[in-house]
Structures are given as C-alpha cells and as structure tokens.
N, C-alpha and C positions, 0 to 999 in steps of 0.2 A: 320485544319487537321481532325477534327471530321466531318465537313460537307463533305470533300473528302471521307472519309471512309464510311459515310452513303450513298453517292451517288453511290460508288462502290458496296457496299453490297446490297442496296435495288434493287429489280428487276424493270426494266424499262418497261416491257411489260407482257401481260398475259402468253406469252410462257416461259419467264424467270421465272415467278411465278410458273408456273406448273412444270417446270424442277426443281426449287428449292424444292417445295413440295414433288415432287416424289423422289428427292435425299434424302431429310431429312427422308421421309417415309421408304426409302430402308435402310438407315444407322439405323434408329430407329429399324426397323424390324430385321436387322442382330444383333444389340446389344441385343435385347430382346431374339431372338432366341438362340444366344450364351450363354446368361445367363440362360435361360431356360434349355438347354442342359447341361450346366455346373452344375446347381443345381440338375438335374435328374441323369446324368450319372456318374459324378464324385463322389457324395456321395455313389452310388452303388458299384462302383469299390473299393472305399476307405473301405467300410464295408467288402467287400470280402477279401481284403488284410488284414484288421484287423483280420478276422476270421482265415485266413491262418497263420499269425504271431502268434496268440494264440496256434494254432495246433502245429506249429514247436516248440514253446517254451515249450509246455507240452511234446512233444516227446523228446526234449532235456533233460528235467528233468527225463523222464521215462528212458532213456538211461543211464544217469549218476547214477540213483538209482539202475537200473538192474545190472550194472557191479559189484559192490561190493556184490550184493546179489548172483550173480553166484559164486563169489569167496567164499562166506559163504557156499553155497551148496557143493562146491568142498572140502572145509575144513572139513565139517560135514562127507562126505563120506570117507575121508582119516582117520579122527578120528575114525570111526566105524571099518575100516578095521584094524587099528593099535590096537584097543582094543580087536580084536579077535585073534591076533597073539599070539602064544604060547611063543615065545621068547620075554619077556618084556624088556630085556636089549638091544636087537638090534632090532631097529625099521625098519620095511620094508617100504621103501620109494617107494611108487607107482609112476608110471609115469603119470604125468599130464602135460597139455599144459600151464604151469605157469612158471613164471620167477624165483620164489624162493619158497622154503618150509621151515618153521621154526617150532622148537618144543622146549618146555620148560617144563620139569618135575615140579612137585609142589615143590620138595625140591630144585630146582635149582633157581638161581636169574637171569640168563642171558638166552637169547634165542640162541639156535643152528640154524644157517641158512645154507642151502644148495641150490645150483642152481637148477632150474627145468629145464625140457626140452625145454621150450620156451625161455630161456635166451641165449644171444649170449656169446661166449667165451670172447669177449673183455671186456664186462661189468659185468662179473660174480662177481669178487672179490669186486668191488666197491659196487655193488647192495647188496651183502650179508652183508658187513659191515654196510652200511647205513641202511638196513632194520632192522638189529640187534639192532643197536642204537636207531632207532625210536620205535621198539616194546618195548624195555626196559623202554621207557618214558610212556608207556600206563599203566594205572591203570585198571587191570583186574577186580578188585572188582566193579569198577565204569561203566566199559564198558560193561560188561557182558561176560558171558562164550561163548555166540554164537553171533557174530555181524559181520556186513559188513560195511567198512568205507574206507576212503582214507588216505594215509600217504604221506607226502613230503620226498622223499629219494634222497638226492643230489640235482640235477636239474630236477628230474622226479617226477611224481605223481603215486603212486602205489595203485592200488585197493586191499585191504586186507580183506580176510575172516577168521574169528577166530572161532574155535570150541573146545570144552573140550573133552578130552579122558577119558572115564570112565573105571574103573577097574571092577573086577568080583563081587566085594562087592558092587558095585554102586556108588563108591566114585571116585572123580576126581583125576587122577593121573598125568595129564599134560594137555597141551594146544597145539593145532596145528594151524598154520597160513599159509594160501595160498596167494600169492602175484603175481600181474601181472601189468605191466606197463600200464597206460592209455595214449594212444598216439592220436595225431590228426588224424592220418591215419585210426585208428580204428574207431574213432567217425565218420570220413567222410564216411568210408564204410558202417557203420550201418545206418547213417541218409541220405546218398545219397547226401549231400551238403558239400561244403568246410567249414571245421571246424578248429579251431585252439586253442591251450591251452596257456594261459598266466599266468606267475607267476611274482610277487605275485598277489593276487586277487585283482581286480579293485574295487569291491563293495561287499557287503553282500547281495544284493538282485539282482534280475533279472533286466537286463537293455535292453531296446530295442531302438536302434539308427538308425533311417531312414536316408539314403543318397539318392543321385539323382537316382542310379540305383540298389542299394542293401539295405537290412535291415540287420543290425547286432543284433543278439539276444544272449546276455551275460547271463550265468547262473553260479553262484558260485559252486566250487567243495569243500565240507566241509570235515574237519578230524573227528577223533573220538569224540572230544569234542565239535564239532559243529562250530568250527572256519573255515572261508573260507581260503583254502591254494592256490587255483588257480581259474581261471575263463576259462570256455569253451564257445567260441564264435562261432556261427554259422552264416554263411553268407547265405542270401536267396535273390535271384534275385526279383526285384519288377516287375514281368511280368504282374501281374493284373493291377497295376496302369498304367504301360506303355502301355498296351493294351487299358485301358480306355482312355488315352490321344489320342492315335491314332483314336480310334473310335470318340472321341469328335472332333478332327480336321477334320476328314473325313465328319462328320455330319455338322460341321460349314461350311466347304468349300462347300459342296453340297447344303446347305441351301442358302448360299450367291450367289452362281452361279444361282440357281433357282430364287431368288429374282431379281437379276440383269436382267435375261431373262425376267421376268414378267414386270419389270419397263420398259425395252426397248420396249417391245411390246405394253405396255400401253401408252408410250409416242408416239408411232408411231400412235396408234388408236386415241389419242386425237389431234395430229396434223392433221390428215386427216378428222376426224369426227366433231371436235369442233373448232379448231384454224383456220382452212382454212375458214369455213363459217363465223366465227366471223370477219375475215379479210375482206371478202366481204361486210359484214355490215358495217364495219367501213369505208371502201373506199366509199361506197355509202352515208353514212352520211356526209363525207367530200365534196363530190360533191354537196349535197344539201346545205351545209353551205356556200360553195363558190359561187354557182350560185344564191342561194336564191329561186330557183325554186322547187317546191314540186314534184319531179320525183318519179315514182313508183319504187319499189325495185323488181329486178328480181332475183327469188330464184334459178335459174339454175336447174329447174326441181325436186327440193327436196320439194315435196308437202305432204309427209306422215310423216316426222319427226318433231321435235320441231323447226327447223330453217324454214322449210316451213310455219308451223303455225305463227311464228314470222314475216315472209315476209308478210303473209296476213293481219296480225293485223297491220303492219307498213303501209301498203298501205290503210287500212281504216281509220287509224288515220290521214294520210295525206289528205285523202278526207275531213274528218271533219275539220281539220286545215284550208283547203282552204275555206270552207264555213264560218267558224268562223272569218277568216281574213276579208272576204268581210262584214260580219255583224259588225266587230269591226270598220272598216273604216267608216261605216254609223253611228255608234253610238258614236264615239269618241269625236266628237265636242260638242254634247248635253251633254254627260256624263261629259265632262271636265267642261263646264259651271255650270251644276248642282252641281258637287262635290265641285267647287270653292265657289259657294254660301252657300252650306250646311257647309263647313269648316269655312267660316266667321261667320255664325250665331252660329255654335258651340263655337268658340272662344269668341264671344260676350256674349253668355250665361254664359261661365266660368267667364268672367270678371265682369258680373253684378250680379253673384250669391251672393257675400257678402252683396249687398245692401239690400236684404230682411231682413237678420238677423239685419243688422245695424239700418234699419228704424223700425223693430218691436221693438227693444230696445228703440228707440226714441219715438215712438208713444205709449208706455206703459202708462196706466192711471196713473195720478199724485196722490200721496198720500197727501190728503188735511188735514189729521190730524195734520201733523207737522205744517203746516201754521196756523191753528186754535190755536194751543198751543202757537205758537210764537207770534200771535196777542194778545192772552190774557196776555202773559209776558210783552209786550210792554205797553199795557193799564195799567198793574198794576204798571210798573216803572214810569209811568207819574204821579202817585199820590205821595203825599208829606208825607203821614202818614204812610209809610211802614218801617219796622225795617231794620236796616243796614245789618244784616245777611241775611234777605230775598232778599234784594236788590242785595247783592253779588251772591246769588244763581241764581237769575234771569239773571244777566249779564253773568254768566257763561254759562247758558243754552242757551242764545241767541247767545254767541260767538260760542259754539259748533254746533248749528244749521246752523250758517253762514258758518262755515267751511265745514260742510257736504254738504251743498248746492254748495259751490265752487268746492269741489271735484267732485260732481255729473255734474256740468257744465264742468270741465275739461275732465271727461270720455266722456261725449257727444261730446265734441269738438274733442277728439282723434278718436272716432268712425266716425265723419263726415269727418275727414281728411283722414281716411281709405276709406270711400266712395268716397271721391274726387279722391283719387288715382285710385280706380276702375272705375270711370267714365272717368278719363284722359286716362287710358289704353284702355278702350272701344273706345273712340274717335280716339285714335291713330291706333287701328286696323281697324276701318272703313276708316280713312283717308289715311292709306297705302295700302288698298286693290286694288285701281285702279291701281297704279304704280306697284304693285307686280303681278298684273294679266298679264302684257305684258313684264316685264323686269326681269332679274335675279337679286335678291336682292344684293344690295351693301354691302360690308363687311366693318366693322370699328372695331376699338379698343374698346373693351368692357369688363367691370369688371364683370365676371360671379358670382363672390361672392355676389356683390351688387344685381344683378338680382335675385338671389336666395333668398335673404333676404327679398326683397320686396314682391315677390310672395309668400313666406312663411307666411308673415304677413296677406296677403289677404286670403290665403287659410285656415288659422286658423279659420276665421269666416265663412267659407263656409259650415260647418255642425255643429251641436250641440253635438260635442264630445270633449273630453279632448285629444288633441294630442300635444306631445312634439317634437319640432323641434331642430335638432342639426346641425349646419353647420359651417365650418371653418371661422376664423376671418381674415385670411390674403387674400389679393387681388390676383387674377389670371385673367390675360388679355389675351383674345382670339380674333380671327378675325371671326366676325359674324355680322348679321343685329341685332341690339339691340332689336328692336320691335318684330321681328319674334322669336328671341331667349327667350324673355320674354314670349311670347304666348306658346312656346313649353315647357318651364320650369313650366308655370302656369298650363298648360294642364296635365302635368305629376304629379305635386303635387296635383291637383284636383282629378286625378285618384288614387293616393296613399290615399287620404283621404277618398274616396268612398269605396276603398277595405277595410280600417280600419273599417269603419261604417258597412260593409256587414258582419264583423265578430260578430257583436252584443255585443262586450265587453263594448262599451262606452268610450274607451280610447285606445290609440296607440302611436306610435312613428315614426318619420321620420328622418333618418340620411343622411346627404349629405357629400361625401367625394370628395376632389379634389386630384387626384393621381399626382405624380411627372411627369413632361414632358418626353416623349419618342419619339425619331426621329422627333422632331418639332411639336408634336401634344400632346394635354392634354385631359385627360379622367375625366369625372364627374360622380359619381355614386350616385343615389337616392335610398335609401334602405328603404323599409317600412315593418312593420310586419302584413300586411293585410291578405286578404284571399288567395292570390297567384293564381297560375294556373298551370296546368299540362305542363311539358316541351314539349310535342308533340304539343301544341297549339301555339307555337312561331310564326310559320310562318302564322297562320289564324289571329293572332292579329293585323297584319298590313294591312289585306284585308279591302277594303271599305265596310261599312255596317256590319262588324262583331263586336259583343260585347259579353263579357262574362256574362253580366247580362241582363235578359229578360225584366226587369222593366225600362231599360234605352233606350231611342230612339237615333237614329243617328248612332254611331259606326264609325264615320270618324275621331275622334280625333287622334288616334295613326297612322292612314294612312296618315293624313295631317302632323303630326309631323315628321314622317320618310321623307316624301317627302321634307319638308322644311329643315331639317338638311342636306339631300343630296344636296339640291340647295345652301347651305352655305359651301359646301366642307366638311361637317362633316358626322357623322353616328349616329344612334340610334339603341340600342340593348336592348332587355328585356330578363331577366333570372328569373327562379323560379325553386325550387326543388319539387314543388307539391302543391296541396291544403293545406292551412293552415300554410305554411311556409314563407309566405311574397314574395316579388318580388323586383328585382333590375333593374333599368333603367340606362343605361350607355350612356352618351352623349360624343362623341369624336369630338373635333374641332381642327383647326390649331392654334398653339401658335403665339402670336403677334410677328412681326419681331424683335422688340427692345428687348423683353424678351428672344428671341431665341439667339440673340448675346450675351446677358449677360450670358446665360447658357453656350454657347460655350467657352466664356472667362473664366468662372469659371472652366469649365472642363479642 
C-alpha cells in the first residue's frame, strides 16, 4: 500500500514536478496572502469596532445619567416657583412634561403625589400610589435635598429628581419630586439604536456581548442607594467587522485569482520555453543510446539561449568522445596487461610485507651475556665443594634460563609460521594469476570469518604500531574465490593499517562486523579509526593510479579489489564522514546455497 501511494504521489516526469511545484507555490502563496491580509485587515477593523463599542457604552451611560439630572433640574425650578408663591397652603402645580409630581412638607410623613401632564389616564392611579410608596422608603437625610436617581415603581423604572423648597427665613419647608418613566422608546430615540430595558438587573457592571451580527451593550440602572434595579441594553450592528470581512474576502479572492492567472501563464511559458526543448534533448539522447552512433544534436535554430549553448556543448562533447573512443580502443589491450601486472605485484607486496618485520626480529643480535652466565653456573655446579644452598640457587637459575630460551624459541617458531603463511599466500597469488587472467574466477563455499582471521594476523605485523582487531567468532559461508577474496580482504586490512599509521597516534583499532543476510546476500563491514577521507572522494578512490597518500606508489589496490569483487558477483563500497573520522569498507557477496535454504526454513 505504501509503495502504491508513493508511486501515485511521486511525480514521474519533469512536467509533473513543475506542475506540483507551481501548485504548491500557489497554495502556499494563497495561504500566506490570506494570513497576511487577515493579520492586517481584521485587527484594524476589530480595533475600530472596539472603539465604536466604547463610544456607544459611554453614550448609554451619559444618557442614563442625564435623564435623572434633567428631572432634578425640573424639580429645582418647581421648588423655586413654589417658594415664591404667597399662598403657602395651596401649592401651585406648574405644568411640566412629567408623569408625576410629589410634595412632602417637613411636618408630614408621607408624600402627596399628583399626576403630571405627561402621564396617561390609564396609569395615573397606579403610578401615583407606587411612586408615593417608593418615595416614602427613601431616606432624605442620606440621599440629599437635591438629587437625581431612578426608582422602581410597579413594573416601570422612574427617573426622579428631588429638590428642597426653602421658606422666607431660609429654612426647608418641604421637598418636591418630579418623576418620569424611563422607556425603551425614549432611549432608542435619544441613542438612535434599538434599546430595551430589562428587569430585574442582570449584573452590577457594564456587559458587552458580541454576537454574529450585533453587539449588545448592557449598562445597569441604579436606584438612590446605588443598587442596580434594571438593565438598559443597547443593540449595535457590527457593520465595521462585517465590512472588514467583506473586504478580506474580496482581497483574498482577488489575490487567489491573480495567483492562479500567474501560475497558468508561468506553466505555459515553462512548457514552451523549457519543457519542450528538454523533450527534444531527451529524444536525441535516446536515439544515441539506441544506435550507439554519436549523432550531432539539432537545436532547431535556438542558438542564442541556454538550450542553443547546451546543443553546441553537447556536439563538442560528442566530438571529443569520438576521439577518446578511438584512443581507448588502441590503448585498452596494453593498459589491461599493465594493470594486471601491477595489480599482481601490489598484492605480492602486501603478502610479503610481514616478512620484513619477522626477519628483523629473527636477525636481532643475540644477547651473549645470558649464555656466559649460564656457562659459569654449569662450571660451578660441576664442582663438588659448593654448598647445598648455592647449588639449589644455581639449579633454579639454570632452569629459569632454559625456560626463557624455550619461550624465545616458541616465539620465533610462531613468527616463522606467520612468515610461512605469508609465503604460501604469495605463492597462491602468483600461481593463480595465469588462470585468472583468461577466466572468470570460480566460486566456492568459503568461510569469510576464517579468511578475515588469517589476514588480520598477518596485517598485525605489517607495521610497527599497536592495533586491536575485533572480528566475530561465528562462521559465515559465502560464494567466492577463496584466494581472490583473501587478497581483497588482506588489501583492505593493509589499507586500514596504513590509515591508522598515518594518524601518528601509534595505536588504533579495526572492527569487522558480519551483518545478517538480506535477500540471499551477506555484507561484511571493516571499520577502522584511521585518517579517513572526504565523502566526495569516494568515486576517485576506485580509479586506477589514484591514492590518498603521496608517499605511496601504485594506487591500483582498491581498483583491483572492486573489479575482483564484481567478477565474483559481489560489490565493494567505501564510506567515511571526513578526515580524521575513520573509514568503513563494505564487502557484499552471495550467501552459500545451503545456508540460504536454512535461512528460508528458519523464516
């Protein structure tokens, strides 16, 4: 399923790739432009809406505060006219546009309420009774002689203005109250917006509730003691935000249409100016590949642009390839013989390298001091007059000297056996060269672990450095030519040792890993902590004559190793992260048929 989806999603041609890139660029541009416009336009209109909301809220507060202040002014004017009247017992009720007028002398306990000119006849009695009861509950000493406030009267909200009536002696002889109903129609007419009054009060503070198309601004209406008795709610249309959304949608739609138009034009231009010439180049390359003839490329008269220059460069390259092909045919035979001979000498040198170190150890000057001491000890033992303690010490000294000489002989014997193995490997290389020169090497069942162990032992004596070898103990059987595989592994181990010596540390380590089989093939990794190489030099390492060290002659080892692995149906790969990070050589060979059957049965 994953492969099918990858094949469906992955573009199969340059045209599909360009279309995908342009489509993604258009989508990304549209999203980025939408986000930019949203971040630029929306906050601006939101800020304007917030400012308008604050203005409407302040205006609602001002209207609610102004209404009882007006009633207070009317009450004050009525109190002044009542104070100047000569008839103190009969109050002259002026005509005011109010719903009720109330008076209470200082000596009276209850208020006397009469309907005003603004009251309707149907609600006069109820309004008078309710207003009298509400005024009787007010503490004039606490409220003040002149105040404006709201009172709940029945199911209505009355704006009340209170004023004191002063006598001629300057003393308060009574109080006058003017009351007028606060209606939603009145607030709507003053504010120019739909307004409603809700009882009881919803909250003691201002509330702003935004909805999809309107914003409700609620402000509390407070009584004389400051308690909220009702809530005035103003509904304001969200014109600014709605306008901002329309502007944003128009800007986004226009930008997307512009992007689509530009992408279509760009796609058309790419198709005619880039993809069509590339198609001609591809068709010409296929003709060259199918026929094998180095045919010149016809640029179709496009000599001034990049494709015309590409055609001229391609034709010049074909001319050079034709000359190089002729030279290669002439030099191929001589080069093949020379390369084979140099490769054999290179492998022989690697195989004989340990003999110098082994022979140097064997030809070291003999220490004659121990032999002289031993001769003196034997001469002294031959005498009959020595003490028993002295005789026991001499016997112990001679026994220790003989043991040391025996260990030295064993060490020399081990080194000679290593030298014999190196000579045997050299003879095998020389003996197998003639058959290998004309035939494809035959493959057989080989234990790659055993071959690695032998070559590791030989390579340990190739340089005067301390190198730790680590390789698996279990057997791993592959199909290869045992002699050639041994030469390849020996060459790789020698290169690893030389890379460690080049670091100048005097010590290093080589790790060999045999990975589990995959699809009938097995991979072996040789990892060293030597000088390494740059990753860009991988292709040059396998070229004949190339070497990373200037003091080393030849440079055909890796080239020969890669060719030998390919001849055995395997592969050789080199990896390194850079200078000073070490290197990894990966050998891949076919798994032996019997081991493959066991692996399949186990699976």
